[in-house]
PQR file of N, CA, C, O and H, with PARSE charges and radii, in Angstrom:
ATOM      1  N   MET A   1     160.744  77.568 114.252 -0.4000 1.5000
ATOM      2  CA  MET A   1     160.492  77.491 115.687 -0.0000 2.0000
ATOM      3  C   MET A   1     158.984  77.466 115.918  0.5500 1.7000
ATOM      4  O   MET A   1     158.264  78.305 115.376 -0.5500 1.4000
ATOM      5  N   LYS A   2     158.513  76.545 116.691 -0.4000 1.5000
ATOM      6  CA  LYS A   2     157.088  76.437 116.992 -0.0000 2.0000
ATOM      7  C   LYS A   2     156.714  77.489 118.035  0.5500 1.7000
ATOM      8  O   LYS A   2     157.376  77.613 119.065 -0.5500 1.4000
ATOM      9  H   LYS A   2     159.097  75.864 117.132  0.4000 1.0000
ATOM     10  N   HIS A   3     155.666  78.232 117.765 -0.4000 1.5000
ATOM     11  CA  HIS A   3     155.193  79.249 118.700 -0.0000 2.0000
ATOM     12  C   HIS A   3     154.148  78.632 119.617  0.5500 1.7000
ATOM     13  O   HIS A   3     153.159  78.073 119.142 -0.5500 1.4000
ATOM     14  H   HIS A   3     155.128  78.130 116.928  0.4000 1.0000
ATOM     15  N   THR A   4     154.353  78.724 120.901 -0.4000 1.5000
ATOM     16  CA  THR A   4     153.414  78.155 121.860 -0.0000 2.0000
ATOM     17  C   THR A   4     152.472  79.203 122.417  0.5500 1.7000
ATOM     18  O   THR A   4     151.494  78.862 123.082 -0.5500 1.4000
ATOM     19  H   THR A   4     155.156  79.178 121.287  0.4000 1.0000
ATOM     20  N   PHE A   5     152.750  80.475 122.157 -0.4000 1.5000
ATOM     21  CA  PHE A   5     151.873  81.553 122.592 -0.0000 2.0000
ATOM     22  C   PHE A   5     152.028  82.724 121.638  0.5500 1.7000
ATOM     23  O   PHE A   5     153.047  82.855 120.960 -0.5500 1.4000
ATOM     24  H   PHE A   5     153.544  80.752 121.617  0.4000 1.0000
ATOM     25  N   GLN A   6     151.024  83.561 121.591 -0.4000 1.5000
ATOM     26  CA  GLN A   6     151.068  84.710 120.698 -0.0000 2.0000
ATOM     27  C   GLN A   6     151.955  85.797 121.290  0.5500 1.7000
ATOM     28  O   GLN A   6     152.066  85.943 122.507 -0.5500 1.4000
ATOM     29  H   GLN A   6     150.196  83.454 122.142  0.4000 1.0000
ATOM     30  N   ARG A   7     152.572  86.542 120.411 -0.4000 1.5000
ATOM     31  CA  ARG A   7     153.464  87.645 120.775 -0.0000 2.0000
ATOM     32  C   ARG A   7     154.668  87.113 121.557  0.5500 1.7000
ATOM     33  O   ARG A   7     155.024  85.944 121.409 -0.5500 1.4000
ATOM     34  H   ARG A   7     152.482  86.423 119.422  0.4000 1.0000
ATOM     35  N   GLY A   8     155.281  87.922 122.361 -0.4000 1.5000
ATOM     36  CA  GLY A   8     156.429  87.479 123.145 -0.0000 2.0000
ATOM     37  C   GLY A   8     157.717  87.540 122.355  0.5500 1.7000
ATOM     38  O   GLY A   8     157.718  87.915 121.182 -0.5500 1.4000
ATOM     39  H   GLY A   8     154.992  88.872 122.481  0.4000 1.0000
ATOM     40  N   ILE A   9     158.802  87.177 122.987 -0.4000 1.5000
ATOM     41  CA  ILE A   9     160.131  87.216 122.384 -0.0000 2.0000
ATOM     42  C   ILE A   9     160.541  85.792 122.019  0.5500 1.7000
ATOM     43  O   ILE A   9     160.398  84.877 122.830 -0.5500 1.4000
ATOM     44  H   ILE A   9     158.802  86.872 123.940  0.4000 1.0000
ATOM     45  N   HIS A  10     161.045  85.605 120.815 -0.4000 1.5000
ATOM     46  CA  HIS A  10     161.476  84.290 120.347 -0.0000 2.0000
ATOM     47  C   HIS A  10     162.893  84.398 119.777  0.5500 1.7000
ATOM     48  O   HIS A  10     163.061  84.415 118.558 -0.5500 1.4000
ATOM     49  H   HIS A  10     161.161  86.348 120.157  0.4000 1.0000
ATOM     50  N   PRO A  11     163.917  84.471 120.641 -0.5600 1.5000
ATOM     51  CA  PRO A  11     165.287  84.611 120.140  0.2800 2.0000
ATOM     52  C   PRO A  11     165.766  83.330 119.449  0.5500 1.7000
ATOM     53  O   PRO A  11     165.266  82.240 119.728 -0.5500 1.4000
ATOM     54  N   GLU A  12     166.729  83.475 118.555 -0.4000 1.5000
ATOM     55  CA  GLU A  12     167.335  82.316 117.908 -0.0000 2.0000
ATOM     56  C   GLU A  12     168.050  81.484 118.969  0.5500 1.7000
ATOM     57  O   GLU A  12     168.566  82.024 119.948 -0.5500 1.4000
ATOM     58  H   GLU A  12     167.135  84.361 118.329  0.4000 1.0000
ATOM     59  N   GLU A  13     168.078  80.161 118.768 -0.4000 1.5000
ATOM     60  CA  GLU A  13     168.673  79.281 119.771 -0.0000 2.0000
ATOM     61  C   GLU A  13     170.198  79.244 119.706  0.5500 1.7000
ATOM     62  O   GLU A  13     170.852  79.106 120.740 -0.5500 1.4000
ATOM     63  H   GLU A  13     167.659  79.722 117.973  0.4000 1.0000
ATOM     64  N   LYS A  14     170.772  79.364 118.518 -0.4000 1.5000
ATOM     65  CA  LYS A  14     172.234  79.381 118.326 -0.0000 2.0000
ATOM     66  C   LYS A  14     172.917  78.116 118.843  0.5500 1.7000
ATOM     67  O   LYS A  14     174.044  78.183 119.334 -0.5500 1.4000
ATOM     68  H   LYS A  14     170.241  79.476 117.678  0.4000 1.0000
ATOM     69  N   LYS A  15     172.251  76.965 118.740 -0.4000 1.5000
ATOM     70  CA  LYS A  15     172.824  75.716 119.234 -0.0000 2.0000
ATOM     71  C   LYS A  15     174.072  75.300 118.471  0.5500 1.7000
ATOM     72  O   LYS A  15     174.890  74.541 118.991 -0.5500 1.4000
ATOM     73  H   LYS A  15     171.335  76.910 118.341  0.4000 1.0000
ATOM     74  N   GLU A  16     174.228  75.783 117.252 -0.4000 1.5000
ATOM     75  CA  GLU A  16     175.394  75.404 116.465 -0.0000 2.0000
ATOM     76  C   GLU A  16     176.697  75.905 117.089  0.5500 1.7000
ATOM     77  O   GLU A  16     177.768  75.393 116.761 -0.5500 1.4000
ATOM     78  H   GLU A  16     173.564  76.400 116.829  0.4000 1.0000
ATOM     79  N   LEU A  17     176.627  76.886 117.970 -0.4000 1.5000
ATOM     80  CA  LEU A  17     177.831  77.411 118.617 -0.0000 2.0000
ATOM     81  C   LEU A  17     178.473  76.399 119.546  0.5500 1.7000
ATOM     82  O   LEU A  17     179.678  76.465 119.788 -0.5500 1.4000
ATOM     83  H   LEU A  17     175.757  77.302 118.236  0.4000 1.0000
ATOM     84  N   THR A  18     177.686  75.451 120.079 -0.4000 1.5000
ATOM     85  CA  THR A  18     178.223  74.467 121.020 -0.0000 2.0000
ATOM     86  C   THR A  18     177.979  73.028 120.577  0.5500 1.7000
ATOM     87  O   THR A  18     178.233  72.099 121.345 -0.5500 1.4000
ATOM     88  H   THR A  18     176.707  75.397 119.883  0.4000 1.0000
ATOM     89  N   SER A  19     177.493  72.827 119.364 -0.4000 1.5000
ATOM     90  CA  SER A  19     177.147  71.471 118.918 -0.0000 2.0000
ATOM     91  C   SER A  19     178.359  70.545 118.807  0.5500 1.7000
ATOM     92  O   SER A  19     178.190  69.326 118.848 -0.5500 1.4000
ATOM     93  H   SER A  19     177.286  73.582 118.740  0.4000 1.0000
ATOM     94  N   ASN A  20     179.558  71.075 118.669 -0.4000 1.5000
ATOM     95  CA  ASN A  20     180.768  70.242 118.564 -0.0000 2.0000
ATOM     96  C   ASN A  20     181.519  70.126 119.887  0.5500 1.7000
ATOM     97  O   ASN A  20     182.600  69.538 119.924 -0.5500 1.4000
ATOM     98  H   ASN A  20     179.694  72.065 118.636  0.4000 1.0000
ATOM     99  N   CYS A  21     180.980  70.668 120.962 -0.4000 1.5000
ATOM    100  CA  CYS A  21     181.637  70.624 122.271 -0.0000 2.0000
ATOM    101  C   CYS A  21     181.249  69.354 123.019  0.5500 1.7000
ATOM    102  O   CYS A  21     180.122  68.876 122.895 -0.5500 1.4000
ATOM    103  H   CYS A  21     180.102  71.146 120.932  0.4000 1.0000
ATOM    104  N   SER A  22     182.175  68.815 123.789 -0.4000 1.5000
ATOM    105  CA  SER A  22     181.878  67.631 124.589 -0.0000 2.0000
ATOM    106  C   SER A  22     181.381  68.049 125.972  0.5500 1.7000
ATOM    107  O   SER A  22     181.611  69.173 126.418 -0.5500 1.4000
ATOM    108  H   SER A  22     183.090  69.204 123.890  0.4000 1.0000
ATOM    109  N   PHE A  23     180.698  67.122 126.637 -0.4000 1.5000
ATOM    110  CA  PHE A  23     180.229  67.373 127.991 -0.0000 2.0000
ATOM    111  C   PHE A  23     181.391  67.264 128.965  0.5500 1.7000
ATOM    112  O   PHE A  23     182.306  66.468 128.755 -0.5500 1.4000
ATOM    113  H   PHE A  23     180.512  66.209 126.274  0.4000 1.0000
ATOM    114  N   GLU A  24     181.362  68.047 130.011 -0.4000 1.5000
ATOM    115  CA  GLU A  24     182.390  67.981 131.043 -0.0000 2.0000
ATOM    116  C   GLU A  24     181.720  67.877 132.398  0.5500 1.7000
ATOM    117  O   GLU A  24     180.706  68.528 132.649 -0.5500 1.4000
ATOM    118  H   GLU A  24     180.619  68.694 130.181  0.4000 1.0000
ATOM    119  N   ALA A  25     182.286  67.061 133.268 -0.4000 1.5000
ATOM    120  CA  ALA A  25     181.771  66.954 134.634 -0.0000 2.0000
ATOM    121  C   ALA A  25     182.285  68.146 135.426  0.5500 1.7000
ATOM    122  O   ALA A  25     183.483  68.427 135.440 -0.5500 1.4000
ATOM    123  H   ALA A  25     183.110  66.532 133.064  0.4000 1.0000
ATOM    124  N   MET A  26     181.381  68.832 136.075 -0.4000 1.5000
ATOM    125  CA  MET A  26     181.762  69.986 136.877 -0.0000 2.0000
ATOM    126  C   MET A  26     181.995  69.541 138.317  0.5500 1.7000
ATOM    127  O   MET A  26     181.239  68.718 138.833 -0.5500 1.4000
ATOM    128  H   MET A  26     180.407  68.604 136.064  0.4000 1.0000
ATOM    129  N   PRO A  27     183.019  70.063 138.970 -0.5600 1.5000
ATOM    130  CA  PRO A  27     183.251  69.697 140.366  0.2800 2.0000
ATOM    131  C   PRO A  27     182.136  70.254 141.247  0.5500 1.7000
ATOM    132  O   PRO A  27     181.608  71.338 140.996 -0.5500 1.4000
ATOM    133  N   THR A  28     181.793  69.499 142.273 -0.4000 1.5000
ATOM    134  CA  THR A  28     180.767  69.981 143.195 -0.0000 2.0000
ATOM    135  C   THR A  28     181.400  70.913 144.211  0.5500 1.7000
ATOM    136  O   THR A  28     182.563  70.749 144.581 -0.5500 1.4000
ATOM    137  H   THR A  28     182.222  68.619 142.477  0.4000 1.0000
ATOM    138  N   GLY A  29     180.640  71.877 144.652 -0.4000 1.5000
ATOM    139  CA  GLY A  29     181.138  72.827 145.637 -0.0000 2.0000
ATOM    140  C   GLY A  29     181.055  72.264 147.040  0.5500 1.7000
ATOM    141  O   GLY A  29     180.330  71.300 147.285 -0.5500 1.4000
ATOM    142  H   GLY A  29     179.695  72.010 144.352  0.4000 1.0000
ATOM    143  N   SER A  30     181.785  72.854 147.952 -0.4000 1.5000
ATOM    144  CA  SER A  30     181.741  72.392 149.336 -0.0000 2.0000
ATOM    145  C   SER A  30     180.527  72.944 150.063  0.5500 1.7000
ATOM    146  O   SER A  30     180.103  72.392 151.078 -0.5500 1.4000
ATOM    147  H   SER A  30     182.374  73.638 147.753  0.4000 1.0000
ATOM    148  N   LYS A  31     179.957  74.049 149.541 -0.4000 1.5000
ATOM    149  CA  LYS A  31     178.760  74.647 150.128 -0.0000 2.0000
ATOM    150  C   LYS A  31     177.774  74.970 149.022  0.5500 1.7000
ATOM    151  O   LYS A  31     178.157  75.320 147.905 -0.5500 1.4000
ATOM    152  H   LYS A  31     180.301  74.497 148.716  0.4000 1.0000
ATOM    153  N   VAL A  32     176.498  74.847 149.352 -0.4000 1.5000
ATOM    154  CA  VAL A  32     175.433  75.195 148.421 -0.0000 2.0000
ATOM    155  C   VAL A  32     174.480  76.136 149.131  0.5500 1.7000
ATOM    156  O   VAL A  32     174.102  75.891 150.277 -0.5500 1.4000
ATOM    157  H   VAL A  32     176.187  74.563 150.259  0.4000 1.0000
ATOM    158  N   TYR A  33     174.093  77.201 148.468 -0.4000 1.5000
ATOM    159  CA  TYR A  33     173.133  78.145 149.023 -0.0000 2.0000
ATOM    160  C   TYR A  33     171.832  78.017 148.247  0.5500 1.7000
ATOM    161  O   TYR A  33     171.811  78.209 147.031 -0.5500 1.4000
ATOM    162  H   TYR A  33     174.400  77.399 147.538  0.4000 1.0000
ATOM    163  N   ILE A  34     170.752  77.693 148.938 -0.4000 1.5000
ATOM    164  CA  ILE A  34     169.453  77.508 148.297 -0.0000 2.0000
ATOM    165  C   ILE A  34     168.468  78.502 148.897  0.5500 1.7000
ATOM    166  O   ILE A  34     168.049  78.343 150.043 -0.5500 1.4000
ATOM    167  H   ILE A  34     170.769  77.536 149.926  0.4000 1.0000
ATOM    168  N   PRO A  35     168.094  79.528 148.134 -0.5600 1.5000
ATOM    169  CA  PRO A  35     167.121  80.485 148.661  0.2800 2.0000
ATOM    170  C   PRO A  35     165.742  79.835 148.769  0.5500 1.7000
ATOM    171  O   PRO A  35     165.346  79.072 147.888 -0.5500 1.4000
ATOM    172  N   LEU A  36     165.021  80.128 149.828 -0.4000 1.5000
ATOM    173  CA  LEU A  36     163.702  79.550 150.045 -0.0000 2.0000
ATOM    174  C   LEU A  36     162.591  80.538 149.728  0.5500 1.7000
ATOM    175  O   LEU A  36     161.437  80.307 150.089 -0.5500 1.4000
ATOM    176  H   LEU A  36     165.342  80.748 150.544  0.4000 1.0000
ATOM    177  N   THR A  37     162.920  81.631 149.061 -0.4000 1.5000
ATOM    178  CA  THR A  37     161.910  82.612 148.689 -0.0000 2.0000
ATOM    179  C   THR A  37     161.713  82.584 147.184  0.5500 1.7000
ATOM    180  O   THR A  37     162.636  82.268 146.433 -0.5500 1.4000
ATOM    181  H   THR A  37     163.857  81.819 148.768  0.4000 1.0000
ATOM    182  N   GLN A  38     160.503  82.918 146.749 -0.4000 1.5000
ATOM    183  CA  GLN A  38     160.186  83.019 145.339 -0.0000 2.0000
ATOM    184  C   GLN A  38     159.586  84.394 145.091  0.5500 1.7000
ATOM    185  O   GLN A  38     159.247  85.115 146.029 -0.5500 1.4000
ATOM    186  H   GLN A  38     159.754  83.175 147.359  0.4000 1.0000
ATOM    187  N   HIS A  39     159.461  84.744 143.837 -0.4000 1.5000
ATOM    188  CA  HIS A  39     158.948  86.076 143.522 -0.0000 2.0000
ATOM    189  C   HIS A  39     157.446  86.195 143.754  0.5500 1.7000
ATOM    190  O   HIS A  39     156.938  87.305 143.913 -0.5500 1.4000
ATOM    191  H   HIS A  39     159.737  84.158 143.075  0.4000 1.0000
ATOM    192  N   ILE A  40     156.729  85.079 143.776 -0.4000 1.5000
ATOM    193  CA  ILE A  40     155.289  85.120 144.054 -0.0000 2.0000
ATOM    194  C   ILE A  40     154.936  83.982 145.003  0.5500 1.7000
ATOM    195  O   ILE A  40     155.715  83.043 145.166 -0.5500 1.4000
ATOM    196  H   ILE A  40     157.143  84.177 143.647  0.4000 1.0000
ATOM    197  N   GLY A  41     153.795  84.059 145.611 -0.4000 1.5000
ATOM    198  CA  GLY A  41     153.317  82.970 146.453 -0.0000 2.0000
ATOM    199  C   GLY A  41     153.727  83.124 147.903  0.5500 1.7000
ATOM    200  O   GLY A  41     154.448  84.048 148.282 -0.5500 1.4000
ATOM    201  H   GLY A  41     153.162  84.822 145.479  0.4000 1.0000
ATOM    202  N   ALA A  42     153.246  82.194 148.691 -0.4000 1.5000
ATOM    203  CA  ALA A  42     153.538  82.197 150.122 -0.0000 2.0000
ATOM    204  C   ALA A  42     154.990  81.806 150.363  0.5500 1.7000
ATOM    205  O   ALA A  42     155.554  81.030 149.592 -0.5500 1.4000
ATOM    206  H   ALA A  42     152.660  81.444 148.383  0.4000 1.0000
ATOM    207  N   PRO A  43     155.604  82.333 151.426 -0.5600 1.5000
ATOM    208  CA  PRO A  43     156.997  81.981 151.714  0.2800 2.0000
ATOM    209  C   PRO A  43     157.130  80.521 152.148  0.5500 1.7000
ATOM    210  O   PRO A  43     156.179  79.918 152.646 -0.5500 1.4000
ATOM    211  N   THR A  44     158.301  79.979 151.955 -0.4000 1.5000
ATOM    212  CA  THR A  44     158.609  78.609 152.366 -0.0000 2.0000
ATOM    213  C   THR A  44     159.010  78.593 153.823  0.5500 1.7000
ATOM    214  O   THR A  44     159.731  79.482 154.278 -0.5500 1.4000
ATOM    215  H   THR A  44     159.074  80.468 151.552  0.4000 1.0000
ATOM    216  N   THR A  45     158.552  77.589 154.568 -0.4000 1.5000
ATOM    217  CA  THR A  45     158.934  77.423 155.967 -0.0000 2.0000
ATOM    218  C   THR A  45     160.138  76.490 156.031  0.5500 1.7000
ATOM    219  O   THR A  45     160.039  75.339 155.606 -0.5500 1.4000
ATOM    220  H   THR A  45     157.967  76.867 154.199  0.4000 1.0000
ATOM    221  N   PRO A  46     161.278  76.958 156.553 -0.5600 1.5000
ATOM    222  CA  PRO A  46     162.461  76.098 156.624  0.2800 2.0000
ATOM    223  C   PRO A  46     162.248  74.916 157.566  0.5500 1.7000
ATOM    224  O   PRO A  46     161.605  75.053 158.606 -0.5500 1.4000
ATOM    225  N   CYS A  47     162.791  73.755 157.197 -0.4000 1.5000
ATOM    226  CA  CYS A  47     162.717  72.553 158.033 -0.0000 2.0000
ATOM    227  C   CYS A  47     164.047  72.261 158.714  0.5500 1.7000
ATOM    228  O   CYS A  47     164.126  71.377 159.567 -0.5500 1.4000
ATOM    229  H   CYS A  47     163.314  73.644 156.351  0.4000 1.0000
ATOM    230  N   VAL A  48     165.089  72.994 158.347 -0.4000 1.5000
ATOM    231  CA  VAL A  48     166.412  72.812 158.947 -0.0000 2.0000
ATOM    232  C   VAL A  48     166.935  74.175 159.383  0.5500 1.7000
ATOM    233  O   VAL A  48     166.483  75.204 158.880 -0.5500 1.4000
ATOM    234  H   VAL A  48     165.025  73.712 157.654  0.4000 1.0000
ATOM    235  N   ASP A  49     167.865  74.188 160.294 -0.4000 1.5000
ATOM    236  CA  ASP A  49     168.470  75.438 160.751 -0.0000 2.0000
ATOM    237  C   ASP A  49     169.604  75.848 159.818  0.5500 1.7000
ATOM    238  O   ASP A  49     170.193  75.005 159.143 -0.5500 1.4000
ATOM    239  H   ASP A  49     168.232  73.352 160.703  0.4000 1.0000
ATOM    240  N   VAL A  50     169.904  77.122 159.783 -0.4000 1.5000
ATOM    241  CA  VAL A  50     171.015  77.628 158.984 -0.0000 2.0000
ATOM    242  C   VAL A  50     172.297  76.955 159.455  0.5500 1.7000
ATOM    243  O   VAL A  50     172.553  76.859 160.655 -0.5500 1.4000
ATOM    244  H   VAL A  50     169.425  77.808 160.332  0.4000 1.0000
ATOM    245  N   GLY A  51     173.093  76.494 158.513 -0.4000 1.5000
ATOM    246  CA  GLY A  51     174.360  75.859 158.838 -0.0000 2.0000
ATOM    247  C   GLY A  51     174.276  74.355 159.058  0.5500 1.7000
ATOM    248  O   GLY A  51     175.304  73.707 159.251 -0.5500 1.4000
ATOM    249  H   GLY A  51     172.885  76.571 157.538  0.4000 1.0000
ATOM    250  N   THR A  52     173.074  73.788 159.032 -0.4000 1.5000
ATOM    251  CA  THR A  52     172.905  72.348 159.221 -0.0000 2.0000
ATOM    252  C   THR A  52     173.426  71.612 157.993  0.5500 1.7000
ATOM    253  O   THR A  52     173.147  72.012 156.863 -0.5500 1.4000
ATOM    254  H   THR A  52     172.239  74.315 158.875  0.4000 1.0000
ATOM    255  N   ARG A  53     174.176  70.547 158.207 -0.4000 1.5000
ATOM    256  CA  ARG A  53     174.643  69.719 157.096 -0.0000 2.0000
ATOM    257  C   ARG A  53     173.524  68.773 156.710  0.5500 1.7000
ATOM    258  O   ARG A  53     172.972  68.072 157.558 -0.5500 1.4000
ATOM    259  H   ARG A  53     174.403  70.222 159.125  0.4000 1.0000
ATOM    260  N   VAL A  54     173.190  68.756 155.426 -0.4000 1.5000
ATOM    261  CA  VAL A  54     172.137  67.884 154.923 -0.0000 2.0000
ATOM    262  C   VAL A  54     172.675  67.072 153.755  0.5500 1.7000
ATOM    263  O   VAL A  54     173.652  67.458 153.113 -0.5500 1.4000
ATOM    264  H   VAL A  54     173.638  69.326 154.738  0.4000 1.0000
ATOM    265  N   LYS A  55     172.035  65.956 153.490 -0.4000 1.5000
ATOM    266  CA  LYS A  55     172.408  65.110 152.364 -0.0000 2.0000
ATOM    267  C   LYS A  55     171.424  65.356 151.226  0.5500 1.7000
ATOM    268  O   LYS A  55     170.352  65.925 151.435 -0.5500 1.4000
ATOM    269  H   LYS A  55     171.241  65.642 154.011  0.4000 1.0000
ATOM    270  N   ALA A  56     171.791  64.928 150.029 -0.4000 1.5000
ATOM    271  CA  ALA A  56     170.905  65.055 148.876 -0.0000 2.0000
ATOM    272  C   ALA A  56     169.596  64.333 149.178  0.5500 1.7000
ATOM    273  O   ALA A  56     169.591  63.207 149.675 -0.5500 1.4000
ATOM    274  H   ALA A  56     172.661  64.466 149.859  0.4000 1.0000
ATOM    275  N   GLY A  57     168.498  64.995 148.871 -0.4000 1.5000
ATOM    276  CA  GLY A  57     167.184  64.401 149.100 -0.0000 2.0000
ATOM    277  C   GLY A  57     166.555  64.776 150.426  0.5500 1.7000
ATOM    278  O   GLY A  57     165.389  64.460 150.661 -0.5500 1.4000
ATOM    279  H   GLY A  57     168.502  65.910 148.467  0.4000 1.0000
ATOM    280  N   THR A  58     167.301  65.448 151.305 -0.4000 1.5000
ATOM    281  CA  THR A  58     166.773  65.866 152.592 -0.0000 2.0000
ATOM    282  C   THR A  58     165.793  67.027 152.407  0.5500 1.7000
ATOM    283  O   THR A  58     166.092  67.980 151.687 -0.5500 1.4000
ATOM    284  H   THR A  58     168.248  65.705 151.113  0.4000 1.0000
ATOM    285  N   LEU A  59     164.629  66.953 153.050 -0.4000 1.5000
ATOM    286  CA  LEU A  59     163.651  68.026 152.980 -0.0000 2.0000
ATOM    287  C   LEU A  59     164.204  69.233 153.731  0.5500 1.7000
ATOM    288  O   LEU A  59     164.532  69.131 154.913 -0.5500 1.4000
ATOM    289  H   LEU A  59     164.386  66.179 153.635  0.4000 1.0000
ATOM    290  N   ILE A  60     164.308  70.376 153.053 -0.4000 1.5000
ATOM    291  CA  ILE A  60     164.850  71.577 153.692 -0.0000 2.0000
ATOM    292  C   ILE A  60     163.805  72.658 153.897  0.5500 1.7000
ATOM    293  O   ILE A  60     164.040  73.608 154.644 -0.5500 1.4000
ATOM    294  H   ILE A  60     164.041  70.458 152.092  0.4000 1.0000
ATOM    295  N   GLY A  61     162.635  72.530 153.235 -0.4000 1.5000
ATOM    296  CA  GLY A  61     161.595  73.527 153.386 -0.0000 2.0000
ATOM    297  C   GLY A  61     160.257  73.004 152.913  0.5500 1.7000
ATOM    298  O   GLY A  61     160.183  72.132 152.048 -0.5500 1.4000
ATOM    299  H   GLY A  61     162.445  71.759 152.628  0.4000 1.0000
ATOM    300  N   LYS A  62     159.190  73.553 153.498 -0.4000 1.5000
ATOM    301  CA  LYS A  62     157.830  73.174 153.108 -0.0000 2.0000
ATOM    302  C   LYS A  62     157.072  74.419 152.679  0.5500 1.7000
ATOM    303  O   LYS A  62     157.213  75.487 153.275 -0.5500 1.4000
ATOM    304  H   LYS A  62     159.250  74.262 154.201  0.4000 1.0000
ATOM    305  N   ALA A  63     156.268  74.266 151.638 -0.4000 1.5000
ATOM    306  CA  ALA A  63     155.430  75.372 151.178 -0.0000 2.0000
ATOM    307  C   ALA A  63     154.367  75.630 152.235  0.5500 1.7000
ATOM    308  O   ALA A  63     153.736  74.698 152.734 -0.5500 1.4000
ATOM    309  H   ALA A  63     156.153  73.398 151.154  0.4000 1.0000
ATOM    310  N   SER A  64     154.172  76.895 152.572 -0.4000 1.5000
ATOM    311  CA  SER A  64     153.181  77.220 153.600 -0.0000 2.0000
ATOM    312  C   SER A  64     151.857  77.669 152.997  0.5500 1.7000
ATOM    313  O   SER A  64     150.936  78.028 153.731 -0.5500 1.4000
ATOM    314  H   SER A  64     154.685  77.653 152.167  0.4000 1.0000
ATOM    315  N   GLY A  65     151.748  77.655 151.698 -0.4000 1.5000
ATOM    316  CA  GLY A  65     150.517  78.089 151.066 -0.0000 2.0000
ATOM    317  C   GLY A  65     150.065  77.139 150.004  0.5500 1.7000
ATOM    318  O   GLY A  65     149.033  77.365 149.372 -0.5500 1.4000
ATOM    319  H   GLY A  65     152.496  77.364 151.101  0.4000 1.0000
TER
END
């Protein structure tokens, strides 16, 4: 495993556990919840109201910082 930084945790990847599994399409949900807060930085300003129906690609928030 290539180390990109000193120290830190480097767990084994264990990819062999799923290497023989096939991909499956997951059904999409009827509702999606997207939090607009992050652990650091300025809060996001919402561009849509709660409960508004939006399509993929619609701007829902702008960074205020």
